[in-house]
TIPAKOL-896367 format. One record per atom (N, C-alpha, C): x, y, z; atom name. Coordinates in pm, whole numbers. Each point is the difference from the previous one (the first is absolute). Example, Ala and Ser with C-alpha at 12.3 -4.5 7.8 and 13.67 -1.06 7.14 Angstrom:
BEGIN
{node {1319,-569,780},N}
{node {-89,119,0},CA}
{node {90,120,0},C}
{node {-35,105,-72},N}
{node {82,119,6},CA}
{node {-77,109,73},C}
//
This chain:
BEGIN
{node {84,-119,0},N}
{node {-84,119,0},CA}
{node {88,125,0},C}
{node {-21,89,-96},N}
{node {76,124,-9},CA}
{node {-54,101,100},C}
{node {89,61,79},N}
{node {-39,100,99},CA}
{node {46,138,-46},C}
{node {-87,98,17},N}
{node {32,139,-31},CA}
{node {-29,83,124},C}
{node {104,47,64},N}
{node {-13,84,121},CA}
{node {-88,-69,105},C}
{node {22,-130,18},N}
{node {-71,-75,103},CA}
{node {-137,-50,-40},C}
{node {-43,25,-123},N}
{node {-131,-44,-47},CA}
{node {17,-100,-115},C}
{node {-84,-104,0},N}
{node {12,-105,-101},CA}
{node {-58,46,-133},C}
{node {82,-5,-104},N}
{node {-46,37,-134},CA}
{node {-91,-112,-52},C}
{node {-122,31,-42},N}
{node {-89,-104,-51},CA}
{node {65,-82,-111},C}
{node {-19,-131,7},N}
{node {66,-89,-95},CA}
{node {-33,31,-146},C}
{node {-124,40,-35},N}
{node {-25,32,-141},CA}
{node {89,110,-56},C}
{node {39,97,85},N}
{node {90,105,-47},CA}
{node {138,-60,-26},C}
{node {49,-83,93},N}
{node {131,-61,-19},CA}
{node {-1,-89,-124},C}
{node {-110,-72,-23},N}
{node {-9,-85,-119},CA}
{node {4,85,-127},C}
{node {-71,112,0},N}
{node {0,89,-117},CA}
{node {140,56,-25},C}
{node {71,35,108},N}
{node {138,48,-13},CA}
{node {88,-109,-61},C}
{node {-11,-122,54},N}
{node {82,-112,-48},CA}
{node {-25,-30,-147},C}
{node {-125,20,-44},N}
{node {-37,-33,-137},CA}
{node {16,118,-97},C}
{node {50,114,51},N}
{node {19,116,-86},CA}
{node {-128,71,-37},C}
{node {-109,-28,75},N}
{node {-131,58,-32},CA}
{node {-35,120,88},C}
{node {87,35,94},N}
{node {-28,108,95},CA}
{node {29,136,-65},C}
{node {-84,39,-94},N}
{node {13,129,-70},CA}
{node {-138,59,-19},C}
{node {-8,131,-4},N}
{node {-127,66,-27},CA}
{node {-38,-20,-146},C}
{node {-129,-15,-29},N}
{node {-42,-15,-141},CA}
{node {31,126,-79},C}
{node {26,-18,-128},N}
{node {38,114,-84},CA}
{node {-119,81,-48},C}
{node {-120,-61,0},N}
{node {-115,75,-51},CA}
{node {-56,94,106},C}
{node {-16,127,-29},N}
{node {-47,99,97},CA}
{node {-142,-26,48},C}
{node {-81,-69,-80},N}
{node {-139,-25,41},CA}
{node {-6,-86,126},C}
{node {85,-103,6},N}
{node {2,-87,118},CA}
{node {45,77,123},C}
{node {106,80,-14},N}
{node {49,80,112},CA}
{node {-109,93,51},C}
{node {-68,67,-91},N}
{node {-103,95,42},CA}
{node {-119,-72,63},C}
{node {-33,-118,-50},N}
{node {-111,-75,57},CA}
{node {31,-45,143},C}
{node {123,-43,26},N}
{node {37,-52,132},CA}
{node {26,112,99},C}
{node {73,104,-42},N}
{node {45,104,92},CA}
{node {-81,130,-9},C}
{node {-89,9,-97},N}
{node {-80,122,-20},CA}
{node {88,120,-30},C}
{node {115,-26,-62},N}
{node {95,106,-30},CA}
{node {99,-51,-104},C}
{node {55,90,-80},N}
{node {99,-40,-99},CA}
{node {138,-6,63},C}
{node {85,-83,-56},N}
{node {136,-15,51},CA}
{node {94,103,-62},C}
{node {99,37,78},N}
{node {105,89,-50},CA}
{node {111,-84,-62},C}
{node {85,61,-83},N}
{node {117,-74,-52},CA}
{node {83,-52,117},C}
{node {47,-122,-11},N}
{node {79,-58,107},CA}
{node {-81,-76,103},C}
{node {-131,-8,-17},N}
{node {-83,-78,92},CA}
{node {51,-144,3},C}
{node {0,-61,120},N}
{node {62,-131,11},CA}
{node {-52,-78,120},C}
{node {16,-131,-7},N}
{node {-16,-87,116},CA}
{node {140,-37,47},C}
{node {28,13,129},N}
{node {135,-15,52},CA}
{node {44,-146,8},C}
{node {130,-22,-17},N}
{node {61,-126,41},CA}
{node {4,-2,153},C}
{node {34,-113,58},N}
{node {0,-11,146},CA}
{node {94,102,63},C}
{node {117,21,-60},N}
{node {94,98,55},CA}
{node {-60,139,-1},C}
{node {-74,33,-106},N}
{node {-66,130,-7},CA}
{node {-110,13,103},C}
{node {-74,-109,24},N}
{node {-104,2,104},CA}
{node {61,30,136},C}
{node {112,-64,28},N}
{node {67,22,130},CA}
{node {46,144,13},C}
{node {67,51,-104},N}
{node {52,137,4},CA}
{node {-112,102,17},C}
{node {-105,-12,-81},N}
{node {-109,97,5},CA}
{node {-81,-10,128},C}
{node {-20,-122,49},N}
{node {-78,-19,123},CA}
{node {76,53,120},C}
{node {130,-22,4},N}
{node {82,55,110},CA}
{node {-3,152,-1},C}
{node {10,59,-118},N}
{node {-5,147,-11},CA}
{node {-135,53,46},C}
{node {-107,-67,-37},N}
{node {-136,39,39},CA}
{node {-16,-10,151},C}
{node {53,-107,61},N}
{node {-14,-19,145},CA}
{node {82,103,79},C}
{node {105,57,-61},N}
{node {87,94,70},CA}
{node {-34,146,-28},C}
{node {-111,25,-67},N}
{node {-43,138,-23},CA}
{node {-37,66,132},C}
{node {9,131,3},N}
{node {-41,74,119},CA}
{node {-151,-8,17},C}
{node {-49,30,120},N}
{node {-144,-3,24},CA}
{node {-74,94,-94},C}
{node {62,113,-29},N}
{node {-63,97,-91},CA}
{node {-11,-58,-141},C}
{node {105,-66,-46},N}
{node {-2,-58,-133},CA}
{node {-97,-118,-8},C}
{node {-2,-82,107},N}
{node {-94,-112,2},CA}
{node {-144,48,-10},C}
{node {-30,107,73},N}
{node {-135,56,-5},CA}
{node {-32,52,-139},C}
{node {100,58,-66},N}
{node {-18,54,-134},CA}
{node {-29,-111,-102},C}
{node {65,-116,21},N}
{node {-15,-112,-93},CA}
{node {-104,-103,45},C}
{node {-96,42,77},N}
{node {-108,-90,36},CA}
{node {37,-101,107},C}
{node {100,32,81},N}
{node {38,-88,109},CA}
{node {-73,37,128},C}
{node {41,-56,114},N}
{node {-64,32,127},CA}
{node {-1,150,26},C}
{node {-111,52,48},N}
{node {-12,141,30},CA}
{node {-50,84,-116},C}
{node {-19,-61,-116},N}
{node {-47,78,-114},CA}
{node {-150,24,7},C}
{node {-44,108,-59},N}
{node {-143,28,-12},CA}
{node {-42,-47,-139},C}
{node {-38,-127,-8},N}
{node {-16,-65,-130},CA}
{node {-123,45,-76},C}
{node {-96,61,66},N}
{node {-116,53,-70},CA}
{node {-77,-106,-77},C}
{node {-25,-114,63},N}
{node {-73,-107,-66},CA}
{node {89,-103,-67},C}
{node {129,30,-15},N}
{node {94,-96,-54},CA}
{node {52,-90,113},C}
{node {75,-104,-36},N}
{node {57,-92,98},CA}
{node {136,50,46},C}
{node {37,-36,123},N}
{node {135,28,50},CA}
{node {79,-130,2},C}
{node {133,11,1},N}
{node {87,-117,-8},CA}
{node {108,9,107},C}
{node {12,-107,80},N}
{node {101,-8,106},CA}
{node {130,-53,-61},C}
{node {110,78,3},N}
{node {126,-46,-60},CA}
{node {56,-126,64},C}
{node {-41,-29,126},N}
{node {48,-120,68},CA}
{node {-75,-125,-47},C}
{node {-111,20,-70},N}
{node {-82,-113,-45},CA}
{node {-25,9,-151},C}
{node {102,43,-72},N}
{node {-16,16,-144},CA}
{node {132,-25,-72},C}
{node {-12,-32,-128},N}
{node {116,-18,-88},CA}
{node {-30,73,-130},C}
{node {90,87,-42},N}
{node {-14,69,-128},CA}
{node {49,-93,-111},C}
{node {-85,-26,-100},N}
{node {32,-99,-103},CA}
{node {17,61,-139},C}
{node {-25,130,-14},N}
{node {15,64,-129},CA}
{node {-50,142,2},C}
{node {-1,65,-115},N}
{node {-56,135,-9},CA}
{node {-42,29,-143},C}
{node {-90,96,-13},N}
{node {-41,46,-133},CA}
{node {72,127,-40},C}
{node {94,43,85},N}
{node {75,121,-23},CA}
{node {42,60,133},C}
{node {56,120,-3},N}
{node {49,65,122},CA}
{node {-115,25,97},C}
{node {18,-45,125},N}
{node {-101,15,106},CA}
{node {-134,-64,-38},C}
{node {6,-111,-72},N}
{node {-121,-74,-39},CA}
{node {20,-149,31},C}
{node {24,-36,127},N}
{node {39,-137,35},CA}
{node {-117,-99,2},C}
{node {36,-126,-21},N}
{node {-90,-114,14},CA}
{node {48,-80,120},C}
{node {-91,-43,87},N}
{node {42,-63,125},CA}
{node {-86,-120,36},C}
{node {60,-91,77},N}
{node {-74,-106,66},CA}
{node {-32,46,141},C}
{node {-125,-13,40},N}
{node {-45,40,133},CA}
{node {-33,-124,82},C}
{node {84,-29,100},N}
{node {-15,-119,83},CA}
{node {-81,26,127},C}
{node {-53,118,17},N}
{node {-63,37,127},CA}
{node {-125,-81,29},C}
{node {-72,-44,-103},N}
{node {-123,-76,20},CA}
{node {26,-151,0},C}
{node {101,-43,-75},N}
{node {30,-143,-9},CA}
{node {147,-20,-33},C}
{node {79,-55,92},N}
{node {142,-27,-28},CA}
{node {18,-104,-111},C}
{node {-100,-88,-18},N}
{node {11,-106,-100},CA}
{node {-49,43,-138},C}
{node {-99,91,-4},N}
{node {-59,42,-128},CA}
{node {-5,154,-6},C}
{node {115,64,-20},N}
{node {0,147,-6},CA}
{node {-79,51,-120},C}
{node {-66,113,19},N}
{node {-68,63,-112},CA}
{node {98,91,-72},C}
{node {-36,44,-120},N}
{node {89,84,-80},CA}
{node {-58,141,-7},C}
{node {81,98,42},N}
{node {-41,140,2},CA}
{node {86,82,-95},C}
{node {-53,118,-35},N}
{node {71,93,-89},CA}
{node {-23,141,50},C}
{node {105,83,-7},N}
{node {-9,140,41},CA}
{node {-10,88,-124},C}
{node {-120,45,-38},N}
{node {-15,84,-119},CA}
{node {78,131,13},C}
{node {37,56,-114},N}
{node {87,118,0},CA}
{node {-64,121,66},C}
{node {-130,12,-3},N}
{node {-64,121,53},CA}
{node {-88,-29,122},C}
{node {19,-118,63},N}
{node {-88,-39,111},CA}
{node {67,24,135},C}
{node {-84,4,105},N}
{node {50,17,137},CA}
{node {29,-133,67},C}
{node {-32,-109,-66},N}
{node {21,-132,58},CA}
{node {-4,-107,-108},C}
{node {-6,-125,45},N}
{node {11,-115,-87},CA}
{node {-137,-51,-45},C}
{node {-2,-72,-113},N}
{node {-121,-68,-44},CA}
{node {32,-149,-15},C}
{node {-101,-84,17},N}
{node {18,-144,-21},CA}
{node {-19,-31,-148},C}
{node {98,-69,-59},N}
{node {-13,-40,-140},CA}
{node {-30,-149,-12},C}
{node {22,-77,106},N}
{node {-33,-143,0},CA}
{node {-5,-50,144},C}
{node {-92,-93,31},N}
{node {-12,-49,138},CA}
{node {112,-95,40},C}
{node {72,-55,-99},N}
{node {112,-90,29},CA}
{node {90,-7,-123},C}
{node {113,-68,16},N}
{node {99,-5,-109},CA}
{node {-49,-78,-122},C}
{node {-62,-119,17},N}
{node {-49,-69,-120},CA}
{node {-96,85,-83},C}
{node {-89,75,66},N}
{node {-92,87,-73},CA}
{node {75,111,-71},C}
{node {102,55,64},N}
{node {81,105,-60},CA}
{node {68,-50,-127},C}
{node {63,-118,7},N}
{node {68,-55,-116},CA}
{node {-98,-30,-113},C}
{node {-117,-52,37},N}
{node {-101,-30,-101},CA}
{node {-47,127,-71},C}
{node {-21,108,76},N}
{node {-47,126,-60},CA}
{node {106,61,-91},C}
{node {127,-20,35},N}
{node {108,52,-84},CA}
{node {28,-91,-119},C}
{node {-50,-123,6},N}
{node {33,-96,-104},CA}
{node {139,-57,14},C}
{node {49,-4,126},N}
{node {134,-52,28},CA}
{node {-13,-146,44},C}
{node {75,-88,-62},N}
{node {-1,-141,39},CA}
{node {102,-24,109},C}
{node {-42,-68,108},N}
{node {94,-32,108},CA}
{node {73,-129,-27},C}
{node {-26,-62,-117},N}
{node {72,-122,-34},CA}
{node {-88,-122,12},C}
{node {64,-113,21},N}
{node {-70,-127,3},CA}
{node {-102,-6,114},C}
{node {-119,-49,-31},N}
{node {-107,-11,98},CA}
{node {-22,-147,33},C}
{node {-22,-30,127},N}
{node {-28,-137,41},CA}
{node {-137,-42,-53},C}
{node {-10,-116,-68},N}
{node {-128,-41,-60},CA}
{node {-106,-26,107},C}
{node {-121,42,-27},N}
{node {-109,-11,95},CA}
{node {-55,-143,5},C}
{node {-32,-46,120},N}
{node {-65,-130,18},CA}
{node {-150,20,-14},C}
{node {-61,-64,-100},N}
{node {-143,17,-26},CA}
{node {-87,-100,76},C}
{node {56,-117,28},N}
{node {-83,-104,62},CA}
{node {88,-97,78},C}
{node {-52,-43,117},N}
{node {64,-106,78},CA}
{node {-108,-94,52},C}
{node {15,-128,-27},N}
{node {-87,-102,59},CA}
{node {84,-126,15},C}
{node {-58,-104,58},N}
{node {77,-121,26},CA}
{node {56,-58,-130},C}
{node {133,-4,-9},N}
{node {68,-59,-113},CA}
{node {3,85,-126},C}
{node {-46,125,8},N}
{node {-6,83,-120},CA}
{node {24,147,32},C}
{node {88,61,-77},N}
{node {22,144,5},CA}
{node {-8,55,-141},C}
{node {-42,124,-10},N}
{node {0,71,-128},CA}
{node {71,133,19},C}
{node {104,23,-81},N}
{node {86,117,16},CA}
{node {5,77,-132},C}
{node {-11,131,9},N}
{node {4,86,-119},CA}
{node {125,-27,-82},C}
{node {-17,-17,-130},N}
{node {105,-22,-100},CA}
{node {66,-137,10},C}
{node {-26,-75,107},N}
{node {60,-132,16},CA}
{node {-101,-113,-15},C}
{node {-128,32,15},N}
{node {-103,-102,-15},CA}
{node {-23,-82,126},C}
{node {-43,-124,-19},N}
{node {-36,-87,112},CA}
{node {116,-91,39},C}
{node {1,-39,127},N}
{node {99,-92,50},CA}
{node {-33,-38,143},C}
{node {79,-88,55},N}
{node {-24,-47,137},CA}
{node {75,84,102},C}
{node {130,14,-18},N}
{node {86,78,91},CA}
{node {82,97,-84},C}
{node {29,116,58},N}
{node {72,102,-77},CA}
{node {111,67,80},C}
{node {107,37,-72},N}
{node {100,96,44},CA}
{node {-31,129,-77},C}
{node {-26,109,70},N}
{node {-34,127,-66},CA}
{node {99,108,42},C}
{node {26,94,-93},N}
{node {95,107,26},CA}
{node {-29,115,-97},C}
{node {60,118,19},N}
{node {-24,112,-91},CA}
{node {35,-37,-144},C}
{node {-97,13,-87},N}
{node {23,-29,-140},CA}
{node {-43,-138,-46},C}
{node {-38,-89,94},N}
{node {-42,-132,-45},CA}
{node {-4,-104,109},C}
{node {29,-123,-39},N}
{node {-4,-111,93},CA}
{node {3,-131,-75},C}
{node {-16,-110,73},N}
{node {1,-134,-59},CA}
{node {-65,-95,99},C}
{node {-26,-122,-46},N}
{node {-52,-99,92},CA}
{node {109,-40,100},C}
{node {-39,-25,121},N}
{node {94,-34,108},CA}
{node {16,-152,2},C}
{node {114,-46,-47},N}
{node {31,-143,-5},CA}
{node {85,-37,121},C}
{node {-62,-68,96},N}
{node {71,-36,124},CA}
{node {121,-90,-26},C}
{node {-6,-79,-108},N}
{node {108,-96,-26},CA}
{node {133,69,-31},C}
{node {-6,126,-43},N}
{node {124,71,-35},CA}
{node {89,22,122},C}
{node {-60,17,116},N}
{node {78,25,123},CA}
{node {-22,-107,106},C}
{node {-81,-101,-33},N}
{node {-26,-105,98},CA}
{node {-86,45,115},C}
{node {-88,95,-26},N}
{node {-86,55,106},CA}
{node {-105,-102,43},C}
{node {-24,-8,132},N}
{node {-105,-84,57},CA}
{node {-78,83,101},C}
{node {-115,-51,43},N}
{node {-80,72,99},CA}
{node {81,31,125},C}
{node {83,-94,39},N}
{node {84,17,118},CA}
{node {142,-45,-36},C}
{node {102,84,10},N}
{node {6,126,75},CA}
{node {-61,122,-71},C}
{node {-44,-17,-128},N}
{node {-71,110,-63},CA}
{node {82,82,-97},C}
{node {-41,126,-17},N}
{node {63,91,-96},CA}
{node {144,27,41},C}
{node {94,-26,-93},N}
{node {143,11,28},CA}
{node {59,130,-57},C}
{node {120,37,44},N}
{node {66,117,-60},CA}
{node {12,-11,-151},C}
{node {21,-121,-53},N}
{node {13,-17,-145},CA}
{node {-129,36,-72},C}
{node {-115,-15,68},N}
{node {-128,33,-63},CA}
{node {-19,149,-20},C}
{node {64,83,83},N}
{node {-20,145,-8},CA}
{node {117,72,-67},C}
{node {104,-76,-41},N}
{node {118,63,-59},CA}
{node {-36,83,-122},C}
{node {-92,-50,-83},N}
{node {-39,73,-121},CA}
{node {-70,131,34},C}
{node {-78,1,109},N}
{node {-71,121,40},CA}
{node {98,107,47},C}
{node {107,-43,63},N}
{node {105,95,42},CA}
{node {72,55,-124},C}
{node {32,-89,-93},N}
{node {70,42,-122},CA}
{node {-82,99,-81},C}
{node {-131,-14,7},N}
{node {-88,88,-77},CA}
{node {-37,128,77},C}
{node {71,26,107},N}
{node {-8,125,76},CA}
{node {-141,28,54},C}
{node {-66,-103,50},N}
{node {-129,21,66},CA}
{node {24,76,130},C}
{node {-86,95,31},N}
{node {10,72,127},CA}
{node {-91,-61,106},C}
{node {-100,-77,-47},N}
{node {-91,-72,90},CA}
{node {-18,-141,-56},C}
{node {-1,-100,89},N}
{node {-22,-138,-41},CA}
{node {-114,-60,82},C}
{node {-94,-64,-69},N}
{node {-113,-68,64},CA}
{node {23,-150,-11},C}
{node {-1,-70,113},N}
{node {16,-144,1},CA}
{node {-131,-63,46},C}
{node {-63,-79,-88},N}
{node {-125,-66,39},CA}
{node {31,-137,58},C}
{node {-79,-40,97},N}
{node {21,-128,67},CA}
{node {-102,-105,-43},C}
{node {-66,22,-115},N}
{node {-100,-93,-47},CA}
{node {-137,31,58},C}
{node {-101,-68,-52},N}
{node {-138,25,42},CA}
{node {-28,-56,140},C}
{node {79,-98,42},N}
{node {-19,-61,132},CA}
{node {116,26,94},C}
{node {89,89,-40},N}
{node {115,42,83},CA}
{node {94,-115,34},C}
{node {8,-99,-91},N}
{node {90,-113,25},CA}
{node {143,30,-44},C}
{node {15,94,-92},N}
{node {133,35,-50},CA}
{node {71,88,101},C}
{node {119,-43,44},N}
{node {77,75,98},CA}
{node {96,98,-71},C}
{node {62,86,78},N}
{node {102,93,-50},CA}
{node {122,-13,90},C}
{node {112,-32,-58},N}
{node {123,-16,79},CA}
{node {44,135,57},C}
{node {45,3,126},N}
{node {50,126,57},CA}
{node {112,61,-83},C}
{node {83,-87,-60},N}
{node {110,50,-82},CA}
{node {-51,80,-120},C}
{node {-118,-38,-50},N}
{node {-58,71,-115},CA}
{node {-40,141,39},C}
{node {-66,12,115},N}
{node {-38,133,48},CA}
{node {124,86,24},C}
{node {104,-63,54},N}
{node {121,75,32},CA}
{node {69,53,-126},C}
{node {7,-84,-106},N}
{node {69,45,-121},CA}
{node {-77,113,-68},C}
{node {-132,-2,9},N}
{node {-79,108,-56},CA}
{node {17,129,80},C}
{node {-5,-13,131},N}
{node {16,118,86},CA}
{node {139,59,-14},C}
{node {102,-86,-14},N}
{node {138,48,-19},CA}
{node {14,77,-131},C}
{node {-85,-33,-97},N}
{node {2,70,-130},CA}
{node {-84,128,4},C}
{node {-56,32,117},N}
{node {-80,122,14},CA}
{node {-140,-13,-56},C}
{node {-48,-122,-11},N}
{node {-131,-26,-60},CA}
{node {-104,-21,110},C}
{node {-113,67,-13},N}
{node {-112,-18,91},CA}
{node {-71,-132,-32},C}
{node {-27,-82,102},N}
{node {-56,-133,-22},CA}
{node {-135,-14,69},C}
{node {-96,-61,-72},N}
{node {-131,-33,57},CA}
{node {-25,-149,-24},C}
{node {-46,-70,103},N}
{node {-33,-142,-10},CA}
{node {-148,-15,33},C}
{node {-76,-70,-89},N}
{node {-145,-9,22},CA}
{node {-58,-119,-73},C}
{node {-124,-36,37},N}
{node {-79,-98,-74},CA}
{node {-17,50,-143},C}
{node {-14,-91,-96},N}
{node {10,38,-141},CA}
{node {-102,105,-43},C}
{node {-125,-13,42},N}
{node {-100,101,-37},CA}
{node {36,136,53},C}
{node {39,7,128},N}
{node {41,127,60},CA}
{node {126,52,-67},C}
{node {92,-90,-31},N}
{node {126,41,-65},CA}
{node {-26,62,-137},C}
{node {-94,-57,-76},N}
{node {-32,54,-132},CA}
{node {-62,139,11},C}
{node {-89,20,96},N}
{node {-62,131,19},CA}
{node {105,105,36},C}
{node {89,-35,92},N}
{node {105,93,43},CA}
{node {93,31,-116},C}
{node {36,-102,-76},N}
{node {88,18,-116},CA}
{node {-62,100,-99},C}
{node {-126,-19,-35},N}
{node {-67,91,-94},CA}
{node {-4,143,53},C}
{node {-24,14,129},N}
{node {-7,133,61},CA}
{node {135,70,-4},C}
{node {106,-71,36},N}
{node {133,62,7},CA}
{node {61,21,-139},C}
{node {-41,-82,-98},N}
{node {57,11,-135},CA}
{node {-34,132,-67},C}
{node {-99,72,51},N}
{node {-36,130,-55},CA}
{node {115,99,18},C}
{node {75,-16,109},N}
{node {103,100,32},CA}
{node {142,-56,9},C}
{node {15,-128,32},N}
{node {133,-55,28},CA}
{node {42,-106,-102},C}
{node {130,-30,-1},N}
{node {53,-111,-80},CA}
{node {-22,-128,81},C}
{node {-112,-65,-24},N}
{node {-41,-114,80},CA}
{node {28,-130,-72},C}
{node {51,-97,74},N}
{node {16,-135,-50},CA}
{node {-66,-96,97},C}
{node {-17,-124,-42},N}
{node {-62,-95,91},CA}
{node {6,-143,-48},C}
{node {-19,-90,96},N}
{node {-14,-143,-28},CA}
{node {-140,-41,43},C}
{node {-76,-63,-91},N}
{node {-140,-30,26},CA}
{node {-30,-148,-24},C}
{node {-56,-64,104},N}
{node {-37,-142,-1},CA}
{node {-152,-9,9},C}
{node {-64,-65,-101},N}
{node {-147,3,-4},CA}
{node {-66,-123,61},C}
{node {80,-94,52},N}
{node {-60,-114,71},CA}
{node {42,5,146},C}
{node {27,-115,58},N}
{node {30,-3,144},CA}
{node {137,54,31},C}
//
């Protein structure tokens, strides 16, 4: 997880950066539709180093300057205010026209704000990062395929079709063949079973224990995932599929899914 001034950068932004897609659209109509204002020459979305530099400068402004730029103490006149301790500057449309993530309402799902050139405060341009990227037409990269159906002995996964058990990750997946790693119900899911999910840079991994919770998970498997900085969830298969679909909207999610016992 990339940190900017103590705040976690949402994974879709990091994915867009990694894929070279973290740029403002060139057509002025999209910019005006999203920000309600035209961009100046040099408008940009920052690299991580730029986010750090600009956010640190914003946090170190004087109280008078913070109030002027819609920070604490400003008379926003119906506009939003932004706390520099709970925000990250991610770009600008020109001089004194910053775009920011506001973590004050949700540390996990910051909303996206913009400071118009002639305003006393900030406006919301998107309720969260995925919505912001969608409105800009920016792709965050590979998306984890959605699970459409789970029942005893059968799963249906977007772009992959039907199968019994699946390994899923950003950009695709395959059927989970236990014979490749010698997996059994006990001792259960092994480090070798999750190696591919680590290689594919999943930030969250969902491990299902089957419909009857007979499939175990080796402690070593949890440890290797945690050592890689990956958030792990272990659940019954139906619950695991629901959680996977929910988290796949925002994170690089991978998982192992068993549709029987």
